[in-house]
N, C-alpha and C positions, 0 to 999 in steps of 0.2 A: 810449425808445421809439421802433423804425422804425415805418416806414409800413407794414409788413406785419404784424409784430405787434398794432399796433390797429388792422386792419382785421381781424383776424382774434378781437378781442377785440370788437370791435365787433359782427361776428356771428352773434359764440356768447351773446352777454348775452342776447336775444332768447327763446332754448334755454333758459338758465339762469330764464331768470322762467317762461317754461313748467313746467316740472320742478318751480317753486316753489308752484306753482296744484293738481299734487299732495298738496299736503302739508294736514297735519291745520291746522283752518283757525281761526288762532290772536285776528283783531281783527275788533268788529263786522263791518268792510263781507266781509268774508273768512268770516263766518257766512250771511251773506246769499244765498241761492238755494240751500243746500243742502234737501230737501225727503225727507224719514223719516216714516215707520210706528209709529204708536202702540199698543202692547198693557198694558192695562188689567185685572189681573180680582182677584178675592176670596181669599187664601189658603185651602185645604184648610182645614175648621177654624175657621177664622177666626167673630167674630160677626158678622151684618148689618153693611153702615156704610151710612151716610145723610146726604145733603147732601155727595159725594165730587165734590171736584173736584181737576185735575191743571193750575197755572198754571204758562206759564215766566220766567224772569229779565225775557220784555216785556214780560210782562202777560197774554201769549196764553194762551186756557184751550186748554189740547188732548184733556185728557178732562170729563167731568162724568156722574155719576149721583145720579139720587135716591134712588134707593136702590142700592146694590149686594150681592148673594148672590154663590154660586158658581156660577151656574147666567147668570148676565149678563153672562159677561166681554165685553168690546172692542174692537174694531181700527179703527183710525184712518188716514187718510193726508193728509200735508202736500205737496202739490208745490214746488216750492223755486219762489219769485219773491223777485225785488230787492229784498220789501216783508215778505219774512218772513226772522226770522232760527233757525239751527238753535241748538236749546237751552246753555247754559250749565249752569243747573240750572234741577229743578224744585220745587215746594210741592204740599206732598198733604197738604189735610185733608177732614174730613168732622166734620159735626156733629150734636149729639143736642138732641129738642128741637122749639120749634117751627121752622121757615124755610120761606121761601118763593123761589121763583124773581127775582129779579133780574132787570132790566129786561137789564143786558150780558151775560143766560148764564149766573150765578154765583149764590151762594143767600146769600140773609142773614138775621137772626136765627138764633133759637136759643145754641147755644152750641160754638166745636168743642172738640174735646177728642183730636182728632187733627192734627198738626201738624210735618207733616215736609221738609226743604229737602234734596232730594235732589241730590248732584253730579249734573253727565252731561259736558259736555262730556271733562272733566277724567282721565273714568276712561277714556273710549274709545280704544285706541290707533290711536295716525298710522295703522298699515296699514292698520287699518277707511276710513278713509277712502281711501286709495293704491287699492285694492281697489277701491272700489267707484264710484270717478272711471275705471278703467278702461276700463270694456265699458257700457255703454246694457242697460238690466233689471237694474241693481241699485241696492238703499235699503239706509238702516240703519233697522236695526227697536228700537225701545227700550221695552223692555219693566219693568215695573212690575208688584210682588206683594206685593200691601196683607195685613199682620198685624192681629191685635190692638194691636200694642206699637210699631211699623215699620213703613217702606214696604224691601221688595226691587229691585233694578234691577240692568237687564240688559239687554245687547245683542245683536245679530247683525244679517247681510247678509239680505234677502230677493234671492234672483237669480234670476229670469226666463229665465236664458237670452242666449245675443247674439241682438238681434233679437225679444225675447221669445217665442223659441221654446225648446221643453222645459220638463220640471216645475221645478214651483217647489220651487227646494232652502232652505234656513236656512243659513247655514253660516259659521263666524267667530264661533262664541257667546261671548260670557264674560257675566265677572258674581256674584252674588250666587249667583244658582240658573243 
């Protein structure tokens, strides 16, 4: 390898590394710093659910309801920080019987009657991460629809437009509904 080829390679490597950062996160380190939005709702026609909780693979509670019914869906936003990780999966549970709020924001007591682990990261296409990284004002929205016999999962991108100008749009939707 001559000196010119070596310099070209040495100067090109940082550019390749920068391109790699736009790809889908794969390691625990890559997963940190990704903000996301969570939307959860009860499916139309489903029975009310009690003691509902959504917990990520890192143990972070991302949604919860003492009672979830058709009128109290919710949206939560989680900003990207170096301590927060994009979820690989989310465990969704609900209960029956006597349960109370525990000191960590979850539920204790009663009987867990719904227990579903929803794969998240592996289902979201790489193009979604690339699209979100390409411009400010975009965030991945994770959507959970709770049925009597399971949990449907979907995703899209909330796009506020360049520099948060323009109307909010939901684009690149995918998933179970």
